[in-house]
Phi, psi and omega in degrees: 000332185304313183263001185300312185293323177296318179298318181294317179294318178292325178293320179295320178296326180276006179065027174277133182251160177057057175243152178179158180273157174283109183296129183095351182085136183282321180232169179094192181289155176293142180289161174288162179304317179296317179294321178298318178296316181295323179293321175296316180298326176282317185297327181293345178272348180273157181292331175247115181243115185216124176257103175199171181205181177250093184279073179230160180292334181291332177268357179074020183231109181265003182243136180274134176278117179223156181303331185261019182293335176235104182302328180290338180264350186302319179299320179291317178298315179300316179299319180291322179291321175298318178299317178304313180294331177292319183266354182307321177299334181274340181279000000 
């Protein structure tokens, strides 16, 4: 997530379309609930919004990143996804 926003801004300046980070991280450990929420809040503003990962032992991640992975965070994730669909025509 650290370099995601810089990458998105530079891609937009370069007229690249449909770019975005893999929300939750593609490889590595599963994010904490707080980090996952923040990542979703950032990801919904990108032209490509995708929550997925590589749940394999080679990537060190045995957990699949899905919107319902943290039940306590689900209402916030759901609200952010609804907001994305509301503003999608403007993006």
